[in-house]
N, C-alpha and C positions, 0 to 999 in steps of 0.2 A: 720224772718217775722212772723207776728201773724197768728194764724190758720184761714183759710178761706179767707185770703186776696185776693182780685181780682187783676189780672194783668191788668194794664191800657191798653185801646185800644181794637180794634177789629181785629180778625185774621180769615182767611178762606182758604179753598182749593177750587179752581175754575176749572170746567171742564164740559164736555158734552159727555157722561153721567157722573153722579157724585153720584147717590143715594146710591151706595154700598160702598162709601169711608169709610175707617177705620181711616182716619186722625183725625177727631174730637175726637174719643175715645183715640187715641194715645197721642194727645197733652193734653187732659184732664188728662191722667195718668201721663204724665211728670210733669204737674203743681202740681198735688196732692202729688208728692214726697216731695215737700217743703210746703205742706199745703196751696197751692194757688189754685185759680180757674182761668180759661182762657175762654174768649168768642171766641171760634173757631168753625166755621160752615162750612158745605159743601154747596157750592153755584152752582146751575145749571145756566149756562149762554148761551144764544143763540149764535150760531157761528158767526153771523154778529154783535154781540153787545159787543164783548170782550173788545176792547180798550176803548169804552165809559164806560163800567161797571167798569173797573179798575180805570179810571179817577175819577169817582164818589166815588168809595170806599175810595180812599185816600183823596179826598176833604172833605169827611164826617167823617174824623177821623180814617180811617182804618190804622192799623199799619203794618200788614204783610200778604202776600199771598203766598200760595203754588199753583202751576199751574200744571195741568195734561192735558192729551189728550183732545182736539186736539190743545191746545193753547201754547205749549212750545216755538215754534219758534216765534210766535207773541209776547210772553212775552219778549223774548230777543230783538226783534226789537223795541218795544215801550219804552224800558228803556233809561234813560238819561246816566246811567253809567252801565258798565257790568264788572264782575269779569274776571280774566284770564281764569278760568275754564269754565265759560259760553261762553266766546269769542272762546275758542278752540272747544267747543261743538256746537256752533251756535244755542244754545237753552238754555232756563232758566226754572227752576221749582220753583224759589224763587224770590219774589219781596218785597221790603220794601221802605219806603220813608225816606230820610235822613233829617237832621236838616234844610237844605236849600230848602227842598221841592222837591228835585229831586228823581226820581224813580231809585232804584238800583237793578240790576238783578244778580242772581248767579245760579249755578247749583250744587246741593248737591247730585245728583244721583250717580255719580261715587264714591264719598266718602262713601256713604251708602253701595254700592255694596262691595267695598274693605273691609270696616269695618266688614261687615257680614261674608265675606269669611275668613278673617284673624283672627280678634278678636272673632267673633262669632263661626265660624266652626273650627278654628285652622289650616286652610290651609296655605301653603306657596306659594306665587307667585314669589318669588325671583328666577330668572333663569328658570322660567316655560315656557313651550311652550304652548301658549294659542290659542285656536280656538274660534273665536267669530262669531256666526251665526246671520246674519241680518246686515242691513246697514242703518237703519232708525234712527230717533231721539233718541231712547233709547240707541242704540249702540254708536252714536256720543257722547252722554253725559257721557259715562263711560270710553272711551278710555284714556282721560288724567290721570285719577286716576289709571287705570290699568298700564299705562306706568310708573307712579311714583313708583309703587310697584316693579319695576325692573325685569320684565320678560325677558327671552331670546329673544322672538319674539312673535308677534301677527299676526295671519292670519284672515282676515275678509272675510267671504264667504256669498253669497246672491243669491237669485233666479236671480236677475238682476246683472250679473257680472260687468256691467259698473258702477253701484252705489258703489259696494264694491271697485272696482279699483280706482274710483275717491276719495273715502274717504281715502283709504290707501295712495294715492299719496300726500294728504295734509300733512300727518305725515312724509312721507319719505323726503319731502322737508325740514323738520325740523330735519332730521337726525335720526328719530326713525325707529326701525326695525318693520315696519308694511307692510304687503302685502295684496292684495285683489284679489278676482276673483269669479267665479261661485261656486255653491255648490260642484261640482265635484272636485274642488281643495282641498277639505277637506281630500281627500285620498292621498295627496302628502307628508304627514308627520305623525309623532306620537305625540300625544297630552297629556300633563299633566293636562290641564284644558280645559273643553269645556263649553262655556256659550251660552245659547239660548237667544238672544236678539230680537227675532221676536215675533209677537203677536199670534203665533200659540198656545201658552199655554192657551190663553183665549178662543180659539175656539175648543179646544179638538183635534187639529191636530198636526202633527209632520212635521218639515222641512224635505224634502226628501234628507237626507244626504246619501252619497254613502255607500253601504254595506261593502266595504273593508276599511272603515275608521279605523285607528289604534289608540287604546287607550293605553297609557303607563301603566305599573304597578303602582297602587296607583293613577290612574287618578281620578280627581274630576269633577263632572258635576253640573252646576248651571242653573236653569231656572229663568230668571228675572221676570216672571209672577208667580202668586200664585192662588190657588183655594182651595176648600174644600177637594179635593182629588188630588192625584199625577197627574201631567200633563203628556201628551203623551211623552214629551221629558224625563221626569223623569223615566217613565216606560221603555223607550228605553234604558236609561243608566243602569237601574237595570238588564235588559235582557242581557246586555253585561258584567255583573259581576262587575259593578262599585258600591263600597260600600259607597262612599262619594257623596251623591246626596242631593241637597238642592233647595228649591224654593225661590221666591223673597220676602217672608213675612219679613224676617229679614232686607233685603235691604230697604223695605218701612219704617220700624221703624228707622233704622240708618240714612236714609236721612232726616227723620223728626227731629231726634235729632240734626243734624247739623243745620237745620233751626231754631230750638228752641234756640240753642247756638247763632246764628247770631242775632236773634231778642232780646234775653233776657240776654245773657252773661253767662249763665251756661249750662253745658252739662248734660243732664239727664242720669239716669241709664237705659240702654235699655234692659238689660237681663230680668228683671221681666215683662216688657211690651211684649216682644217677646214671653215669655213663656205663658203668659195669653192669647194672641191672638192665639198661637198655640194650646193651650188646647181647646179654643172655636171652633177653626177650625176643630178639630178632634172629638168633642163631637157629639153625634147623634142629628139630627134636628127633 
């Protein structure tokens, strides 16, 4: 492609709140790798206007949307077609319009998480005993990809035991080794990987996990949230001697790369984008 060529169409990330989104910068960096420019914006949408806004976006030539809180379930529900992974998650963070004018939904969160853990951090999930903290939309979205990575088992724990048990039951019906229960159940085994999928990372709080929770030698801990400083969950892991601790910044970039691929047909190089964001994150403000 010629230098500076513009990618046709408009793209956006939609949410509420949205002002601190890194997605426009990420997609601009992806496009720049092939000397292109992309019209990708962060759009604040009122909670009662989401469906109407999406309809107008595509009617007016919009090409693709990423969807963040609090609209992922509604994005899934408004779509005409849904991918298998969106179907399994019951939520979508990706929308596009096909040649027939139908809205297609997908969920790239799980692919982003697993790519960052395995390709980015070099962790192995094959045969791993995984503790997954939380039972909301973020957790629902990543279970399909975690299972595809071949773990020994997954335990979902949550403040509301019923929510975790219901989520796990959906997977057991399909033959997957997924259990669920209250946070206290986290003390029932030894864990190779612990993933915080709650929103506590954004509020500076820590899920009240049991003190006698057992971490295996070489345990890896991942917080799906990210901030300018280590989250409370990351500090908790470090205090327990875990050397492999990671936040969700790489997941954000990797899920964006999957979206870029689905829209435009080429997969960007994520490492330099993650490194640049990490450097900016750690620089003094």
